[in-house]
Backbone and ligand atoms as CSV (ligand in chain L), in Angstrom:
chain,resi,resn,atom,element,x,y,z
A,1,MET,N,N,123.413,98.657,-2.926
A,1,MET,CA,C,122.817,98.349,-1.622
A,1,MET,C,C,123.198,96.949,-1.170
A,2,ALA,N,N,123.036,95.996,-2.062
A,2,ALA,CA,C,123.385,94.616,-1.718
A,2,ALA,C,C,124.856,94.556,-1.322
A,3,LYS,N,N,125.637,95.331,-2.030
A,3,LYS,CA,C,127.067,95.372,-1.750
A,3,LYS,C,C,127.331,95.827,-0.319
A,4,THR,N,N,126.559,96.851,0.105
A,4,THR,CA,C,126.745,97.383,1.454
A,4,THR,C,C,126.436,96.332,2.504
A,5,THR,N,N,125.313,95.651,2.368
A,5,THR,CA,C,124.905,94.660,3.353
A,5,THR,C,C,125.949,93.552,3.449
A,6,ALA,N,N,126.408,93.089,2.320
A,6,ALA,CA,C,127.426,92.037,2.314
A,6,ALA,C,C,128.689,92.533,3.001
A,7,SER,N,N,128.972,93.790,2.751
A,7,SER,CA,C,130.181,94.390,3.298
A,7,SER,C,C,130.145,94.481,4.823
A,8,LEU,N,N,128.942,94.538,5.403
A,8,LEU,CA,C,128.825,94.654,6.860
A,8,LEU,C,C,128.664,93.301,7.558
A,9,LYS,N,N,128.620,92.222,6.780
A,9,LYS,CA,C,128.407,90.880,7.335
A,9,LYS,C,C,129.450,90.550,8.404
A,10,LYS,N,N,130.704,90.816,8.084
A,10,LYS,CA,C,131.795,90.499,8.996
A,10,LYS,C,C,131.671,91.330,10.271
A,11,TYR,N,N,131.372,92.615,10.095
A,11,TYR,CA,C,131.190,93.518,11.250
A,11,TYR,C,C,130.121,92.961,12.180
A,12,ARG,N,N,128.981,92.569,11.611
A,12,ARG,CA,C,127.861,92.093,12.437
A,12,ARG,C,C,128.146,90.747,13.074
A,13,SER,N,N,128.824,89.873,12.343
A,13,SER,CA,C,129.067,88.511,12.858
A,13,SER,C,C,129.959,88.542,14.092
A,14,LYS,N,N,130.721,89.596,14.266
A,14,LYS,CA,C,131.647,89.674,15.397
A,14,LYS,C,C,130.980,90.225,16.659
A,15,ARG,N,N,129.764,90.725,16.536
A,15,ARG,CA,C,129.164,91.442,17.649
A,15,ARG,C,C,127.792,90.894,18.051
A,16,ASP,N,N,127.503,90.979,19.372
A,16,ASP,CA,C,126.183,90.628,19.893
A,16,ASP,C,C,125.486,91.939,20.244
A,17,PHE,N,N,124.546,92.345,19.404
A,17,PHE,CA,C,123.938,93.664,19.562
A,17,PHE,C,C,122.964,93.748,20.740
A,18,LYS,N,N,122.704,92.594,21.386
A,18,LYS,CA,C,121.925,92.635,22.624
A,18,LYS,C,C,122.812,93.073,23.781
A,19,VAL,N,N,124.121,92.932,23.593
A,19,VAL,CA,C,125.063,93.218,24.678
A,19,VAL,C,C,125.810,94.521,24.463
A,20,THR,N,N,126.254,94.774,23.253
A,20,THR,CA,C,127.038,95.984,23.001
A,20,THR,C,C,126.140,97.118,22.516
A,21,GLY,N,N,126.539,98.345,22.849
A,21,GLY,CA,C,125.783,99.520,22.420
A,21,GLY,C,C,126.198,100.027,21.053
A,22,GLU,N,N,127.106,99.309,20.383
A,22,GLU,CA,C,127.540,99.728,19.052
A,22,GLU,C,C,126.374,99.587,18.064
A,23,PRO,N,N,126.332,100.432,17.044
A,23,PRO,CA,C,125.222,100.352,16.087
A,23,PRO,C,C,125.293,99.114,15.204
A,24,LYS,N,N,124.111,98.540,14.921
A,24,LYS,CA,C,124.050,97.407,14.010
A,24,LYS,C,C,124.306,97.891,12.587
A,25,GLY,N,N,123.788,99.081,12.331
A,25,GLY,CA,C,124.080,99.695,11.034
A,25,GLY,C,C,123.151,99.227,9.948
A,26,SER,N,N,122.962,100.105,8.980
A,26,SER,CA,C,122.123,99.752,7.845
A,26,SER,C,C,122.804,100.270,6.599
A,27,ALA,N,N,122.360,99.765,5.487
A,27,ALA,CA,C,122.892,100.275,4.228
A,27,ALA,C,C,122.512,101.739,4.100
A,28,ARG,N,N,123.373,102.516,3.556
A,28,ARG,CA,C,123.083,103.941,3.424
A,28,ARG,C,C,123.408,104.352,1.998
A,29,THR,N,N,122.488,105.055,1.404
A,29,THR,CA,C,122.698,105.397,0.004
A,29,THR,C,C,123.422,106.722,-0.152
A,30,ASN,N,N,123.312,107.575,0.873
A,30,ASN,CA,C,123.985,108.869,0.817
A,30,ASN,C,C,123.525,109.663,-0.400
A,31,GLY,N,N,122.212,109.604,-0.646
A,31,GLY,CA,C,121.635,110.170,-1.846
A,31,GLY,C,C,122.061,111.569,-2.213
A,32,SER,N,N,121.573,112.568,-1.482
A,32,SER,CA,C,121.811,113.950,-1.897
A,32,SER,C,C,123.196,114.435,-1.464
A,33,SER,N,N,123.638,113.988,-0.285
A,33,SER,CA,C,124.883,114.514,0.255
A,33,SER,C,C,126.096,113.948,-0.473
A,34,LYS,N,N,126.944,114.846,-0.913
A,34,LYS,CA,C,128.178,114.419,-1.568
A,34,LYS,C,C,129.319,114.355,-0.565
A,35,GLU,N,N,129.041,114.860,0.638
A,35,GLU,CA,C,130.073,114.889,1.670
A,35,GLU,C,C,130.353,113.483,2.175
A,36,LEU,N,N,131.605,113.119,2.238
A,36,LEU,CA,C,132.002,111.802,2.717
A,36,LEU,C,C,132.576,111.937,4.127
A,37,LEU,N,N,132.060,111.105,5.027
A,37,LEU,CA,C,132.467,111.165,6.422
A,37,LEU,C,C,133.883,110.620,6.625
A,38,TYR,N,N,134.613,111.289,7.471
A,38,TYR,CA,C,135.920,110.803,7.924
A,38,TYR,C,C,135.876,110.785,9.443
A,39,VAL,N,N,136.402,109.741,10.054
A,39,VAL,CA,C,136.404,109.680,11.513
A,39,VAL,C,C,137.614,108.887,12.013
A,40,ILE,N,N,138.140,109.324,13.146
A,40,ILE,CA,C,139.143,108.519,13.857
A,40,ILE,C,C,138.617,108.270,15.256
A,41,GLN,N,N,138.549,106.991,15.638
A,41,GLN,CA,C,138.144,106.633,16.985
A,41,GLN,C,C,139.352,106.098,17.752
A,42,LYS,N,N,139.617,106.704,18.886
A,42,LYS,CA,C,140.666,106.213,19.777
A,42,LYS,C,C,140.050,105.079,20.576
A,43,HIS,N,N,140.655,103.906,20.486
A,43,HIS,CA,C,140.013,102.700,21.023
A,43,HIS,C,C,140.944,102.001,22.004
A,44,GLN,N,N,140.561,102.078,23.264
A,44,GLN,CA,C,141.312,101.355,24.293
A,44,GLN,C,C,140.698,99.968,24.425
A,45,ALA,N,N,141.244,99.027,23.673
A,45,ALA,CA,C,140.826,97.622,23.789
A,45,ALA,C,C,141.973,96.907,24.499
A,46,SER,N,N,142.257,95.653,24.133
A,46,SER,CA,C,143.401,94.988,24.762
A,46,SER,C,C,144.675,95.793,24.502
A,47,HIS,N,N,144.751,96.413,23.309
A,47,HIS,CA,C,145.828,97.359,23.023
A,47,HIS,C,C,145.216,98.669,22.542
A,48,LEU,N,N,145.801,99.778,22.965
A,48,LEU,CA,C,145.327,101.077,22.492
A,48,LEU,C,C,145.656,101.229,21.004
A,49,HIS,N,N,144.684,101.683,20.244
A,49,HIS,CA,C,144.929,101.962,18.827
A,49,HIS,C,C,143.950,103.041,18.367
A,50,TYR,N,N,144.151,103.503,17.146
A,50,TYR,CA,C,143.279,104.516,16.555
A,50,TYR,C,C,142.633,103.908,15.321
A,51,ASP,N,N,141.303,103.912,15.275
A,51,ASP,CA,C,140.594,103.363,14.115
A,51,ASP,C,C,140.310,104.481,13.129
A,52,PHE,N,N,140.907,104.353,11.958
A,52,PHE,CA,C,140.809,105.371,10.913
A,52,PHE,C,C,139.746,104.933,9.917
A,53,ARG,N,N,138.734,105.765,9.673
A,53,ARG,CA,C,137.605,105.342,8.839
A,53,ARG,C,C,137.241,106.392,7.787
A,54,LEU,N,N,137.007,105.906,6.583
A,54,LEU,CA,C,136.602,106.767,5.470
A,54,LEU,C,C,135.327,106.208,4.857
A,55,GLU,N,N,134.306,107.068,4.749
A,55,GLU,CA,C,133.056,106.629,4.127
A,55,GLU,C,C,133.259,106.408,2.633
A,56,TRP,N,N,132.776,105.223,2.189
A,56,TRP,CA,C,132.817,104.931,0.762
A,56,TRP,C,C,131.779,103.865,0.434
A,57,HIS,N,N,131.005,104.062,-0.596
A,57,HIS,CA,C,129.935,103.134,-0.983
A,57,HIS,C,C,129.013,102.808,0.197
A,58,GLY,N,N,128.708,103.808,1.025
A,58,GLY,CA,C,127.721,103.618,2.088
A,58,GLY,C,C,128.203,102.889,3.319
A,59,VAL,N,N,129.494,102.626,3.413
A,59,VAL,CA,C,130.066,102.032,4.637
A,59,VAL,C,C,131.327,102.817,5.006
A,60,LEU,N,N,131.892,102.480,6.149
A,60,LEU,CA,C,133.160,103.101,6.541
A,60,LEU,C,C,134.301,102.112,6.304
A,61,LEU,N,N,135.131,102.389,5.314
A,61,LEU,CA,C,136.354,101.617,5.140
A,61,LEU,C,C,137.187,101.863,6.387
A,62,SER,N,N,137.814,100.805,6.923
A,62,SER,CA,C,138.434,100.951,8.239
A,62,SER,C,C,139.834,100.362,8.308
A,63,TRP,N,N,140.681,101.085,9.026
A,63,TRP,CA,C,142.052,100.650,9.295
A,63,TRP,C,C,142.338,100.871,10.778
A,64,ALA,N,N,143.004,99.900,11.403
A,64,ALA,CA,C,143.438,100.073,12.790
A,64,ALA,C,C,144.892,100.541,12.770
A,65,VAL,N,N,145.116,101.706,13.363
A,65,VAL,CA,C,146.454,102.313,13.356
A,65,VAL,C,C,147.006,102.259,14.786
A,66,PRO,N,N,147.898,101.292,15.070
A,66,PRO,CA,C,148.349,101.101,16.461
A,66,PRO,C,C,148.963,102.352,17.074
A,67,LYS,N,N,149.778,103.086,16.313
A,67,LYS,CA,C,150.442,104.253,16.885
A,67,LYS,C,C,149.702,105.556,16.612
A,68,GLY,N,N,148.609,105.492,15.878
A,68,GLY,CA,C,147.850,106.702,15.565
A,68,GLY,C,C,148.509,107.503,14.454
A,69,PRO,N,N,147.801,108.512,13.928
A,69,PRO,CA,C,148.336,109.310,12.822
A,69,PRO,C,C,149.460,110.233,13.289
A,70,SER,N,N,150.351,110.579,12.354
A,70,SER,CA,C,151.407,111.548,12.635
A,70,SER,C,C,151.330,112.665,11.602
A,71,LEU,N,N,151.523,113.892,12.059
A,71,LEU,CA,C,151.513,115.047,11.147
A,71,LEU,C,C,152.848,115.215,10.436
A,72,ASP,N,N,153.828,114.388,10.798
A,72,ASP,CA,C,155.180,114.486,10.245
A,72,ASP,C,C,155.294,113.625,8.982
A,73,PRO,N,N,155.502,114.247,7.823
A,73,PRO,CA,C,155.555,113.507,6.558
A,73,PRO,C,C,156.671,112.448,6.498
A,74,SER,N,N,157.650,112.541,7.385
A,74,SER,CA,C,158.721,111.538,7.371
A,74,SER,C,C,158.343,110.304,8.184
A,75,VAL,N,N,157.172,110.341,8.824
A,75,VAL,CA,C,156.742,109.221,9.671
A,75,VAL,C,C,155.649,108.418,8.967
A,76,LYS,N,N,155.879,107.118,8.827
A,76,LYS,CA,C,154.883,106.229,8.227
A,76,LYS,C,C,154.243,105.412,9.333
A,77,ARG,N,N,152.924,105.458,9.424
A,77,ARG,CA,C,152.236,104.729,10.486
A,77,ARG,C,C,151.513,103.508,9.919
A,78,LEU,N,N,151.839,102.350,10.479
A,78,LEU,CA,C,151.198,101.103,10.067
A,78,LEU,C,C,149.686,101.183,10.281
A,79,ALA,N,N,148.936,100.756,9.271
A,79,ALA,CA,C,147.475,100.776,9.337
A,79,ALA,C,C,146.964,99.434,8.819
A,80,ALA,N,N,146.446,98.618,9.723
A,80,ALA,CA,C,145.944,97.289,9.334
A,80,ALA,C,C,144.502,97.419,8.875
A,81,ARG,N,N,144.231,97.008,7.657
A,81,ARG,CA,C,142.856,97.089,7.141
A,81,ARG,C,C,141.987,96.125,7.934
A,82,VAL,N,N,140.867,96.609,8.428
A,82,VAL,CA,C,139.918,95.758,9.146
A,82,VAL,C,C,138.557,95.817,8.451
A,83,GLU,N,N,137.576,95.119,9.000
A,83,GLU,CA,C,136.284,95.006,8.324
A,83,GLU,C,C,135.591,96.369,8.200
A,84,ASP,N,N,134.815,96.521,7.124
A,84,ASP,CA,C,134.013,97.730,6.932
A,84,ASP,C,C,133.047,97.880,8.107
A,85,HIS,N,N,132.809,99.115,8.494
A,85,HIS,CA,C,131.874,99.421,9.580
A,85,HIS,C,C,130.703,100.227,9.012
A,86,PRO,N,N,129.531,100.165,9.688
A,86,PRO,CA,C,128.399,100.986,9.228
A,86,PRO,C,C,128.715,102.460,9.404
A,87,VAL,N,N,128.127,103.297,8.556
A,87,VAL,CA,C,128.366,104.740,8.649
A,87,VAL,C,C,127.957,105.265,10.030
A,88,GLU,N,N,126.891,104.678,10.614
A,88,GLU,CA,C,126.442,105.110,11.949
A,88,GLU,C,C,127.529,104.953,13.005
A,89,TYR,N,N,128.468,104.060,12.743
A,89,TYR,CA,C,129.544,103.847,13.723
A,89,TYR,C,C,130.345,105.125,13.928
A,90,GLY,N,N,130.336,105.983,12.933
A,90,GLY,CA,C,131.047,107.249,13.000
A,90,GLY,C,C,130.490,108.197,14.050
A,91,GLY,N,N,129.366,107.834,14.673
A,91,GLY,CA,C,128.809,108.641,15.750
A,91,GLY,C,C,128.956,107.976,17.099
A,92,PHE,N,N,129.651,106.831,17.129
A,92,PHE,CA,C,129.717,106.056,18.377
A,92,PHE,C,C,130.875,106.464,19.270
A,93,GLU,N,N,130.531,106.762,20.517
A,93,GLU,CA,C,131.533,106.961,21.563
A,93,GLU,C,C,130.972,106.324,22.822
A,94,GLY,N,N,131.775,105.543,23.521
A,94,GLY,CA,C,131.288,104.890,24.730
A,94,GLY,C,C,132.045,103.613,24.997
A,95,SER,N,N,131.421,102.737,25.766
A,95,SER,CA,C,132.094,101.504,26.140
A,95,SER,C,C,131.512,100.307,25.414
A,96,ILE,N,N,132.401,99.375,25.087
A,96,ILE,CA,C,132.000,98.068,24.582
A,96,ILE,C,C,132.239,97.111,25.741
A,97,PRO,N,N,131.209,96.349,26.150
A,97,PRO,CA,C,131.357,95.500,27.340
A,97,PRO,C,C,132.558,94.560,27.241
A,98,GLU,N,N,133.189,94.328,28.389
A,98,GLU,CA,C,134.292,93.378,28.450
A,98,GLU,C,C,133.814,92.019,27.956
A,99,GLY,N,N,134.676,91.332,27.258
A,99,GLY,CA,C,134.330,90.008,26.758
A,99,GLY,C,C,133.710,90.051,25.376
A,100,GLU,N,N,133.207,91.240,24.989
A,100,GLU,CA,C,132.682,91.392,23.634
A,100,GLU,C,C,133.823,91.727,22.693
A,101,TYR,N,N,133.561,91.573,21.385
A,101,TYR,CA,C,134.572,91.914,20.387
A,101,TYR,C,C,134.963,93.385,20.539
A,102,GLY,N,N,136.265,93.658,20.655
A,102,GLY,CA,C,136.725,95.046,20.796
A,102,GLY,C,C,136.407,95.657,22.146
A,103,GLY,N,N,136.106,94.808,23.141
A,103,GLY,CA,C,135.720,95.285,24.472
A,103,GLY,C,C,136.670,96.348,25.001
A,104,GLY,N,N,136.099,97.431,25.536
A,104,GLY,CA,C,136.917,98.537,26.031
A,104,GLY,C,C,136.204,99.848,25.800
A,105,THR,N,N,136.972,100.908,25.583
A,105,THR,CA,C,136.402,102.250,25.476
A,105,THR,C,C,136.729,102.879,24.131
A,106,VAL,N,N,135.722,103.525,23.557
A,106,VAL,CA,C,135.885,104.168,22.250
A,106,VAL,C,C,135.642,105.670,22.383
A,107,MET,N,N,136.595,106.450,21.898
A,107,MET,CA,C,136.461,107.911,21.884
A,107,MET,C,C,136.424,108.406,20.448
A,108,LEU,N,N,135.523,109.347,20.166
A,108,LEU,CA,C,135.552,110.010,18.860
A,108,LEU,C,C,136.672,111.045,18.900
A,109,TRP,N,N,137.815,110.653,18.406
A,109,TRP,CA,C,139.019,111.507,18.535
A,109,TRP,C,C,139.047,112.606,17.473
A,110,ASP,N,N,138.549,112.278,16.277
A,110,ASP,CA,C,138.457,113.316,15.239
A,110,ASP,C,C,137.332,112.958,14.278
A,111,ARG,N,N,136.725,113.967,13.701
A,111,ARG,CA,C,135.632,113.725,12.769
A,111,ARG,C,C,135.505,114.885,11.805
A,112,GLY,N,N,135.092,114.595,10.601
A,112,GLY,CA,C,134.922,115.624,9.585
A,112,GLY,C,C,134.576,114.969,8.260
A,113,THR,N,N,135.103,115.538,7.192
A,113,THR,CA,C,134.840,114.974,5.872
A,113,THR,C,C,136.172,114.704,5.168
A,114,TRP,N,N,136.081,113.888,4.104
A,114,TRP,CA,C,137.284,113.645,3.300
A,114,TRP,C,C,136.952,113.791,1.828
A,115,THR,N,N,137.969,114.111,1.055
A,115,THR,CA,C,137.820,114.280,-0.388
A,115,THR,C,C,138.901,113.463,-1.090
A,116,PRO,N,N,138.511,112.582,-2.009
A,116,PRO,CA,C,139.538,111.843,-2.757
A,116,PRO,C,C,140.376,112.807,-3.598
A,117,GLU,N,N,141.658,112.498,-3.725
A,117,GLU,CA,C,142.534,113.274,-4.611
A,117,GLU,C,C,142.814,112.495,-5.890
A,118,VAL,N,N,142.049,111.420,-6.074
A,118,VAL,CA,C,142.202,110.577,-7.267
A,118,VAL,C,C,140.860,110.518,-7.982
A,119,PRO,N,N,140.857,110.314,-9.301
A,119,PRO,CA,C,139.587,110.287,-10.028
A,119,PRO,C,C,138.776,109.013,-9.746
A,120,ASP,N,N,139.436,107.925,-9.398
A,120,ASP,CA,C,138.752,106.640,-9.227
A,120,ASP,C,C,139.204,105.972,-7.923
A,121,VAL,N,N,138.369,106.117,-6.882
A,121,VAL,CA,C,138.733,105.605,-5.555
A,121,VAL,C,C,138.850,104.078,-5.558
A,122,ASP,N,N,137.926,103.402,-6.227
A,122,ASP,CA,C,137.974,101.930,-6.249
A,122,ASP,C,C,139.261,101.432,-6.904
A,123,ALA,N,N,139.638,102.085,-7.994
A,123,ALA,CA,C,140.888,101.715,-8.672
A,123,ALA,C,C,142.082,101.988,-7.767
A,124,ALA,N,N,142.043,103.115,-7.059
A,124,ALA,CA,C,143.145,103.469,-6.154
A,124,ALA,C,C,143.269,102.452,-5.024
A,125,LEU,N,N,142.109,102.002,-4.508
A,125,LEU,CA,C,142.129,101.017,-3.430
A,125,LEU,C,C,142.692,99.685,-3.912
A,126,SER,N,N,142.293,99.256,-5.107
A,126,SER,CA,C,142.839,97.977,-5.576
A,126,SER,C,C,144.309,98.094,-5.961
A,127,LYS,N,N,144.686,99.265,-6.425
A,127,LYS,CA,C,146.098,99.487,-6.743
A,127,LYS,C,C,146.927,99.612,-5.463
A,128,GLY,N,N,146.281,100.023,-4.373
A,128,GLY,CA,C,146.982,100.120,-3.097
A,128,GLY,C,C,147.641,101.463,-2.852
A,129,GLU,N,N,147.070,102.515,-3.429
A,129,GLU,CA,C,147.578,103.860,-3.136
A,129,GLU,C,C,146.441,104.864,-3.259
A,130,LEU,N,N,145.934,105.290,-2.113
A,130,LEU,CA,C,144.805,106.221,-2.084
A,130,LEU,C,C,145.244,107.569,-1.506
A,131,LYS,N,N,145.161,108.595,-2.326
A,131,LYS,CA,C,145.491,109.956,-1.868
A,131,LYS,C,C,144.201,110.703,-1.593
A,132,PHE,N,N,144.193,111.460,-0.493
A,132,PHE,CA,C,142.959,112.131,-0.102
A,132,PHE,C,C,143.263,113.345,0.759
A,133,THR,N,N,142.265,114.217,0.868
A,133,THR,CA,C,142.348,115.389,1.741
A,133,THR,C,C,141.389,115.198,2.905
A,134,LEU,N,N,141.875,115.456,4.106
A,134,LEU,CA,C,141.036,115.385,5.296
A,134,LEU,C,C,140.625,116.783,5.714
A,135,ASN,N,N,139.350,116.894,6.099
A,135,ASN,CA,C,138.879,118.136,6.690
A,135,ASN,C,C,138.226,117.801,8.025
A,136,GLY,N,N,139.065,117.477,9.002
A,136,GLY,CA,C,138.579,117.158,10.346
A,136,GLY,C,C,138.809,118.330,11.269
A,137,LYS,N,N,138.511,118.110,12.560
A,137,LYS,CA,C,138.781,119.154,13.556
A,137,LYS,C,C,140.267,119.175,13.893
A,138,LYS,N,N,140.889,117.996,13.856
A,138,LYS,CA,C,142.302,117.896,14.243
A,138,LYS,C,C,143.213,117.647,13.041
A,139,LEU,N,N,142.804,116.762,12.166
A,139,LEU,CA,C,143.619,116.447,10.992
A,139,LEU,C,C,143.050,117.129,9.764
A,140,LYS,N,N,143.958,117.778,9.014
A,140,LYS,CA,C,143.567,118.459,7.784
A,140,LYS,C,C,144.633,118.243,6.726
A,141,GLY,N,N,144.288,118.598,5.511
A,141,GLY,CA,C,145.266,118.573,4.440
A,141,GLY,C,C,145.409,117.221,3.780
A,142,SER,N,N,146.520,117.068,3.065
A,142,SER,CA,C,146.708,115.933,2.169
A,142,SER,C,C,147.404,114.760,2.857
A,143,TRP,N,N,146.874,113.549,2.611
A,143,TRP,CA,C,147.377,112.316,3.209
A,143,TRP,C,C,147.398,111.229,2.141
A,144,VAL,N,N,148.071,110.128,2.448
A,144,VAL,CA,C,148.025,108.970,1.566
A,144,VAL,C,C,148.007,107.684,2.386
A,145,LEU,N,N,147.271,106.710,1.880
A,145,LEU,CA,C,147.317,105.339,2.403
A,145,LEU,C,C,147.962,104.478,1.329
A,146,VAL,N,N,149.017,103.780,1.676
A,146,VAL,CA,C,149.741,102.939,0.725
A,146,VAL,C,C,149.773,101.502,1.236
A,147,ARG,N,N,149.338,100.577,0.415
A,147,ARG,CA,C,149.377,99.167,0.817
A,147,ARG,C,C,150.801,98.641,0.696
A,148,THR,N,N,151.206,97.871,1.682
A,148,THR,CA,C,152.549,97.293,1.655
A,148,THR,C,C,152.428,95.804,1.352
A,149,LYS,N,N,153.548,95.186,1.156
A,149,LYS,CA,C,153.548,93.739,0.895
A,149,LYS,C,C,153.033,92.987,2.116
A,150,GLY,N,N,153.140,93.629,3.279
A,150,GLY,CA,C,152.670,92.986,4.493
A,150,GLY,C,C,153.666,91.984,5.013
A,151,TYR,N,N,153.340,91.440,6.133
A,151,TYR,CA,C,154.237,90.487,6.757
A,151,TYR,C,C,153.611,89.121,6.633
A,152,GLY,N,N,154.368,88.172,6.131
A,152,GLY,CA,C,153.860,86.833,5.854
A,152,GLY,C,C,153.030,86.278,7.000
A,153,GLY,N,N,151.969,85.600,6.653
A,153,GLY,CA,C,151.156,84.967,7.692
A,153,GLY,C,C,149.969,85.799,8.118
A,154,SER,N,N,150.105,87.120,8.107
A,154,SER,CA,C,148.986,87.950,8.543
A,154,SER,C,C,147.900,87.971,7.480
A,155,LYS,N,N,146.662,87.748,7.930
A,155,LYS,CA,C,145.539,87.767,6.990
A,155,LYS,C,C,145.127,89.200,6.657
A,156,LYS,N,N,145.453,90.122,7.577
A,156,LYS,CA,C,145.050,91.508,7.370
A,156,LYS,C,C,145.989,92.196,6.397
A,157,GLU,N,N,145.403,93.015,5.537
A,157,GLU,CA,C,146.216,93.844,4.639
A,157,GLU,C,C,146.955,94.900,5.454
A,158,SER,N,N,148.216,95.080,5.155
A,158,SER,CA,C,148.987,96.139,5.806
A,158,SER,C,C,149.067,97.354,4.893
A,159,TRP,N,N,148.745,98.505,5.458
A,159,TRP,CA,C,148.873,99.761,4.744
A,159,TRP,C,C,149.723,100.695,5.596
A,160,LEU,N,N,150.162,101.787,4.989
A,160,LEU,CA,C,150.858,102.830,5.733
A,160,LEU,C,C,150.065,104.123,5.577
A,161,LEU,N,N,149.888,104.829,6.671
A,161,LEU,CA,C,149.211,106.130,6.650
A,161,LEU,C,C,150.287,107.214,6.762
A,162,ILE,N,N,150.341,108.082,5.758
A,162,ILE,CA,C,151.425,109.068,5.697
A,162,ILE,C,C,150.863,110.463,5.379
A,163,LYS,N,N,151.360,111.445,6.104
A,163,LYS,CA,C,151.000,112.851,5.825
A,163,LYS,C,C,151.810,113.360,4.645
A,164,HIS,N,N,151.142,114.039,3.741
A,164,HIS,CA,C,151.871,114.710,2.665
A,164,HIS,C,C,152.373,116.065,3.164
A,165,ARG,N,N,153.404,116.568,2.473
A,165,ARG,CA,C,153.917,117.895,2.819
A,165,ARG,C,C,152.938,118.970,2.361
A,166,ASP,N,N,152.440,119.727,3.315
A,166,ASP,CA,C,151.601,120.895,3.012
A,166,ASP,C,C,151.604,121.762,4.264
A,167,ARG,N,N,150.755,122.772,4.287
A,167,ARG,CA,C,150.828,123.696,5.432
A,167,ARG,C,C,150.311,123.077,6.733
A,168,TYR,N,N,149.711,121.896,6.649
A,168,TYR,CA,C,149.236,121.236,7.874
A,168,TYR,C,C,150.247,120.233,8.416
A,169,ALA,N,N,151.317,120.004,7.665
A,169,ALA,CA,C,152.368,119.102,8.138
A,169,ALA,C,C,153.091,119.751,9.314
A,170,SER,N,N,153.527,118.909,10.254
A,170,SER,CA,C,154.132,119.443,11.467
A,170,SER,C,C,154.852,118.322,12.206
A,171,THR,N,N,155.806,118.704,13.051
A,171,THR,CA,C,156.455,117.689,13.886
A,171,THR,C,C,155.804,117.634,15.266
A,172,GLU,N,N,154.807,118.452,15.460
A,172,GLU,CA,C,154.081,118.429,16.735
A,172,GLU,C,C,153.366,117.080,16.914
A,173,ASP,N,N,153.372,116.575,18.144
A,173,ASP,CA,C,152.692,115.309,18.441
A,173,ASP,C,C,151.210,115.588,18.708
A,174,VAL,N,N,150.411,115.430,17.657
A,174,VAL,CA,C,148.988,115.796,17.751
A,174,VAL,C,C,148.234,114.879,18.718
A,175,LEU,N,N,148.711,113.642,18.874
A,175,LEU,CA,C,148.047,112.699,19.781
A,175,LEU,C,C,148.185,113.167,21.227
A,176,GLU,N,N,149.382,113.678,21.529
A,176,GLU,CA,C,149.652,114.152,22.883
A,176,GLU,C,C,149.033,115.531,23.119
A,177,LYS,N,N,149.129,116.388,22.111
A,177,LYS,CA,C,148.614,117.763,22.230
A,177,LYS,C,C,147.092,117.826,22.297
A,178,LYS,N,N,146.443,116.903,21.576
A,178,LYS,CA,C,144.986,116.934,21.502
A,178,LYS,C,C,144.398,115.560,21.839
A,179,PRO,N,N,144.429,115.218,23.131
A,179,PRO,CA,C,144.013,113.861,23.523
A,179,PRO,C,C,142.505,113.686,23.743
A,180,ARG,N,N,141.737,114.772,23.644
A,180,ARG,CA,C,140.333,114.700,24.057
A,180,ARG,C,C,139.358,114.388,22.926
A,181,SER,N,N,138.179,113.949,23.319
A,181,SER,CA,C,137.104,113.666,22.366
A,181,SER,C,C,136.690,114.931,21.630
A,182,VAL,N,N,136.452,114.781,20.340
A,182,VAL,CA,C,136.067,115.915,19.521
A,182,VAL,C,C,134.574,116.256,19.699
A,183,ILE,N,N,133.800,115.335,20.290
A,183,ILE,CA,C,132.382,115.659,20.516
A,183,ILE,C,C,132.050,115.941,21.978
A,184,SER,N,N,132.783,115.326,22.917
A,184,SER,CA,C,132.421,115.504,24.333
A,184,SER,C,C,133.537,116.149,25.150
A,185,ASN,N,N,134.694,116.340,24.539
A,185,ASN,CA,C,135.856,116.921,25.217
A,185,ASN,C,C,136.374,116.040,26.362
A,186,ARG,N,N,135.911,114.776,26.417
A,186,ARG,CA,C,136.337,113.891,27.503
A,186,ARG,C,C,137.621,113.140,27.147
A,187,LEU,N,N,138.332,112.717,28.183
A,187,LEU,CA,C,139.455,111.805,28.021
A,187,LEU,C,C,138.925,110.372,28.138
A,188,LEU,N,N,139.733,109.396,27.706
A,188,LEU,CA,C,139.280,107.996,27.737
A,188,LEU,C,C,138.753,107.541,29.109
A,189,PRO,N,N,139.471,107.822,30.213
A,189,PRO,CA,C,138.969,107.355,31.519
A,189,PRO,C,C,137.615,107.961,31.874
A,190,GLU,N,N,137.392,109.215,31.430
A,190,GLU,CA,C,136.105,109.867,31.712
A,190,GLU,C,C,134.981,109.208,30.914
A,191,ILE,N,N,135.290,108.804,29.693
A,191,ILE,CA,C,134.299,108.106,28.887
A,191,ILE,C,C,133.979,106.749,29.507
A,192,ALA,N,N,135.027,106.061,29.943
A,192,ALA,CA,C,134.842,104.748,30.567
A,192,ALA,C,C,133.990,104.880,31.834
A,193,ALA,N,N,134.280,105.882,32.658
A,193,ALA,CA,C,133.531,106.087,33.901
A,193,ALA,C,C,132.097,106.483,33.604
A,194,GLY,N,N,131.915,107.349,32.622
A,194,GLY,CA,C,130.572,107.815,32.269
A,194,GLY,C,C,129.683,106.682,31.820
A,195,SER,N,N,130.248,105.768,31.066
A,195,SER,CA,C,129.453,104.658,30.553
A,195,SER,C,C,129.024,103.725,31.663
A,196,ARG,N,N,129.867,103.616,32.688
A,196,ARG,CA,C,129.520,102.711,33.804
A,196,ARG,C,C,128.322,103.219,34.583
A,197,VAL,N,N,128.185,104.531,34.680
A,197,VAL,CA,C,127.093,105.118,35.451
A,197,VAL,C,C,125.750,104.850,34.778
A,198,ARG,N,N,125.752,104.877,33.457
A,198,ARG,CA,C,124.506,104.775,32.708
A,198,ARG,C,C,123.779,103.453,32.893
L,1,MN,MN,MN,139.293,99.218,17.164
């Protein structure tokens, strides 16, 4: 529990919860449920990117993927590790006010569960190679996150998100084919407009 709270310190320090509608989040023990949440949020901030999140130890481990995931196993997508987010963030869709951290529009692009393909997730994360299966609405099957040496100067860890070869691998552009929210069926501009009305 203490670990979770410490892990969310950075997330909270970046945000003013009186201004943004994003969840403050709390530690979560995930007692009975063995299901681990997986979520991708399409985030139109200063630059469009896809936030890839995997629940682990009661928080969402998070990576910002500028080009989004690819179903093509020959394509490696850069994924910058960012601060852990609260599990409640996995239910957030809407607008973050301009001027706030991450200001812009957030869409729940995909959501489901994930299963580690390794016996020890913590060891895999420190080693820099995590294999897992996704069971989302849009993304399924086997994937891997691999840490790279990164580019000098950047404080953020660089990882690569890669699809493994299986029956869900494809050269189809899933980002283009399935651009809508998995919970509201809205496109980004519709989410942005909807939030303004509220
Ligand atoms: Mn983001």
